[in-house]
C-alpha positions as CSV (number, residue, x, y, z in Angstrom):
1,X,131.9,114.9,88.4
2,X,128.3,114.0,88.9
3,X,126.4,112.8,85.8
4,X,122.7,112.4,85.1
5,X,122.0,109.7,82.6
6,X,118.6,109.4,80.8
7,X,118.2,105.9,79.2
8,X,115.8,103.6,77.5
9,X,115.6,99.9,77.7
10,X,113.6,96.9,76.6
11,X,113.2,95.0,79.9
12,X,112.1,91.7,78.3
13,X,115.2,89.7,79.0
14,X,116.2,91.4,82.3
15,X,115.4,90.6,85.9
16,X,114.5,94.2,86.6
17,X,116.4,97.4,87.3
18,X,118.0,96.6,90.6
19,X,121.3,94.6,90.7
20,X,121.0,91.2,92.5
21,X,123.5,88.7,93.7
22,X,121.9,85.8,92.0
23,X,121.8,87.2,88.4
24,X,123.8,89.4,86.1
25,X,120.7,90.2,84.0
26,X,119.8,93.6,85.6
27,X,119.9,97.1,84.1
28,X,121.7,98.6,87.0
29,X,124.3,95.8,86.9
30,X,125.0,96.3,83.2
31,X,125.5,100.0,83.7
32,X,127.7,99.6,86.8
33,X,129.9,97.0,85.1
34,X,130.4,99.1,82.1
35,X,131.1,102.3,83.9
36,X,133.5,100.5,86.3
37,X,135.5,99.3,83.2
38,X,135.5,102.7,81.7
39,X,136.7,104.3,84.9
40,X,139.1,101.6,86.0
41,X,137.4,101.5,89.5
42,X,134.1,100.5,91.1
43,X,131.3,102.9,90.1
44,X,127.9,102.9,91.7
45,X,124.7,103.9,89.8
46,X,121.7,105.4,91.5
47,X,118.4,104.8,89.7
48,X,115.3,107.0,89.9
49,X,113.2,103.9,90.4
50,X,113.3,100.1,90.3
51,X,111.4,98.7,87.4
52,X,110.3,95.1,87.7
53,X,111.5,92.2,85.6
54,X,110.0,92.5,82.1
55,X,109.1,96.2,82.5
56,X,110.4,98.7,80.0
57,X,111.6,102.3,80.1
58,X,111.7,105.2,77.6
59,X,112.9,107.7,80.1
60,X,114.6,106.1,83.1
61,X,117.1,108.3,84.9
62,X,120.2,107.4,86.9
63,X,123.1,109.3,88.4
64,X,126.7,108.4,89.0
65,X,129.9,110.1,90.1
66,X,132.9,109.7,87.9
67,X,136.6,110.7,88.4
68,X,137.3,111.2,84.7
69,X,136.1,114.5,83.3
70,X,134.0,113.1,80.5
71,X,132.2,115.4,78.0
72,X,128.5,114.6,77.9
73,X,128.7,113.4,74.3
74,X,131.8,111.3,74.8
75,X,130.3,109.5,77.8
76,X,127.1,108.8,76.0
77,X,128.8,107.5,72.9
78,X,131.3,105.3,74.9
79,X,128.5,103.7,76.8
80,X,126.3,103.1,73.8
81,X,129.3,101.5,72.0
82,X,129.5,98.7,74.6
83,X,126.0,98.4,76.0
84,X,123.7,95.6,74.6
85,X,121.3,96.6,71.9
86,X,118.3,96.6,74.2
87,X,119.8,99.4,76.4
88,X,120.6,102.9,75.1
89,X,121.8,106.1,76.8
90,X,119.7,108.9,75.4
91,X,121.3,111.9,77.2
92,X,124.1,112.6,79.5
93,X,124.2,115.8,81.6
94,X,126.8,117.1,84.1
95,X,124.9,118.1,87.2
96,X,125.6,119.5,90.6
97,X,127.1,117.3,93.3
98,X,123.8,117.4,95.2
99,X,121.8,115.8,92.4
100,X,120.5,112.3,93.1
101,X,118.4,110.4,90.5
102,X,115.9,109.1,93.1
103,X,116.0,111.7,95.9
104,X,115.8,114.6,93.5
105,X,112.9,113.3,91.5
106,X,109.5,115.0,92.0
107,X,107.3,112.8,89.8
108,X,107.1,109.9,87.4
109,X,104.9,109.0,84.4
110,X,104.1,105.4,83.5
111,X,102.1,104.0,80.6
112,X,100.3,100.6,80.6
113,X,99.2,99.2,77.2
114,X,96.4,96.6,76.9
115,X,95.9,94.9,73.6
116,X,92.2,94.2,73.1
117,X,92.2,92.7,69.6
118,X,90.8,89.2,69.1
119,X,94.1,88.2,67.4
120,X,97.4,88.5,69.4
121,X,99.8,91.3,68.2
122,X,102.8,89.2,67.2
123,X,105.2,92.2,66.9
124,X,104.1,94.0,70.0
125,X,103.7,91.0,72.2
126,X,106.6,92.0,74.6
127,X,105.1,95.5,75.1
128,X,101.4,94.9,75.6
129,X,99.1,92.7,77.8
130,X,96.7,90.8,75.5
131,X,93.2,90.9,77.0
132,X,90.5,89.6,74.7
133,X,87.4,90.0,76.9
134,X,85.3,93.2,76.4
135,X,86.3,96.1,78.7
136,X,84.2,99.2,79.5
137,X,86.5,102.2,79.3
138,X,83.7,104.4,80.7
139,X,83.7,102.4,83.9
140,X,87.5,102.4,84.1
141,X,87.6,106.2,83.8
142,X,85.0,106.5,86.5
143,X,86.9,104.2,88.8
144,X,90.1,106.1,88.0
145,X,88.6,109.4,89.2
146,X,88.4,108.0,92.7
147,X,92.1,107.3,92.7
148,X,93.3,110.9,92.0
149,X,94.8,112.9,94.8
150,X,96.9,112.3,97.9
151,X,95.8,109.0,99.5
152,X,97.1,105.9,101.2
153,X,97.7,103.4,98.5
154,X,98.7,100.5,100.8
155,X,96.1,98.3,99.2
156,X,98.0,98.7,95.9
157,X,101.4,97.7,97.2
158,X,102.8,94.1,97.0
159,X,105.4,94.7,99.7
160,X,103.7,93.2,102.8
161,X,106.6,94.5,105.0
162,X,106.5,98.1,103.8
163,X,107.7,100.1,106.8
164,X,107.8,103.5,105.1
165,X,104.7,105.7,104.3
166,X,102.4,104.3,101.7
167,X,100.8,107.7,101.0
168,X,101.3,108.9,97.5
169,X,99.8,111.6,95.2
170,X,98.3,110.6,91.8
171,X,98.0,113.7,89.7
172,X,96.3,112.1,86.8
173,X,95.1,108.8,85.2
174,X,94.5,109.2,81.5
175,X,92.7,106.3,79.7
176,X,92.9,106.4,75.9
177,X,90.9,104.0,73.7
178,X,92.6,103.2,70.4
179,X,91.8,100.6,67.7
180,X,92.4,97.3,69.5
181,X,94.3,99.0,72.3
182,X,93.7,100.8,75.6
183,X,96.5,102.9,77.1
184,X,96.5,104.0,80.7
185,X,98.9,106.8,81.6
186,X,99.7,107.4,85.3
187,X,101.2,110.6,86.6
188,X,102.2,110.9,90.3
189,X,104.9,111.9,92.7
190,X,106.0,108.4,93.4
191,X,104.8,104.8,93.1
192,X,104.9,101.8,95.5
193,X,106.1,98.3,94.7
194,X,103.9,96.9,91.9
195,X,101.5,99.9,92.4
196,X,100.9,100.7,88.7
197,X,100.4,97.0,87.8
198,X,97.9,96.5,90.7
199,X,96.0,99.7,89.8
200,X,95.8,98.5,86.2
201,X,94.6,95.0,87.3
202,X,91.9,96.6,89.4
203,X,90.8,99.0,86.7
204,X,90.6,96.0,84.3
205,X,88.4,94.2,86.7
206,X,86.1,97.2,86.9
207,X,86.1,97.4,83.1
208,X,85.0,93.7,83.0
209,X,82.2,94.4,85.4
210,X,83.7,92.3,88.2
211,X,83.8,95.4,90.4
212,X,81.9,98.6,90.5
213,X,83.8,101.9,90.0
214,X,82.8,103.0,93.4
215,X,84.4,99.9,95.0
216,X,87.8,101.6,94.5
217,X,87.1,103.9,97.5
218,X,86.5,100.8,99.7
219,X,89.7,99.2,98.5
220,X,91.6,102.4,99.5
221,X,90.0,102.4,102.9
222,X,90.7,98.8,103.6
223,X,94.5,99.2,103.3
224,X,94.7,95.5,102.4
225,X,96.4,94.2,99.2
226,X,94.0,91.3,99.1
227,X,91.1,93.7,98.4
228,X,92.6,95.1,95.2
229,X,92.7,93.5,91.8
230,X,95.2,91.2,90.2
231,X,98.8,92.4,89.3
232,X,98.8,93.1,85.6
233,X,101.6,91.4,83.7
234,X,104.9,93.4,83.5
235,X,105.3,93.5,79.7
236,X,102.6,96.1,79.2
237,X,104.3,98.6,81.5
238,X,106.7,101.3,80.4
239,X,108.3,104.1,82.5
240,X,108.0,107.1,80.2
241,X,109.5,109.9,82.2
242,X,111.0,111.0,85.5
243,X,110.3,114.6,86.5
244,X,112.7,116.9,88.3
């Protein structure tokens, strides 16, 4: 049986989604180890995307094929019984054999939170980037407008050896100004390595007045990572939803 798992996790103490040989602190690794124990055999888990170390998720999706015919509720409850407290399975669905968490996805939604208060937010410190200097949201929105559409986002990718296409479609960038907080929501068909964090760093630099909003078009045309802004810290980023 093929299962689709929707999960949430606090990425603070993990080295990212993807399992690695030099660490056991990955989300994928935790899931595969648990499912392998439950099944009594090696189980592979396919994730919709690879969140970085310190990045969170409220709606990550993965898929796996299991021999045992679990009911959706039984599998969810069994996994939540043994998973650490900072990982939770929200929903389990039996899906067709052709479903693949990454290959079947048509879009993702991310949110980046910037704390702008003069005093650090003690209780939210693992989920926001604290930025005390004034930021112009008007300028950020203007810059964001140039990023919408299907474009080559090579300048916003940290992978220098990226061999596949760096063309992606950004459907929307919504910038919301709250009391002591700015939230940037990105909706697109896919995102390159560190793309959301580099976009955020660039928009912050525009908001600080270090760049003009129009300079974003030049950054896109240069196709050079060095032309874009800094990579915003991971803790402010959360994967909200994967669309199918």
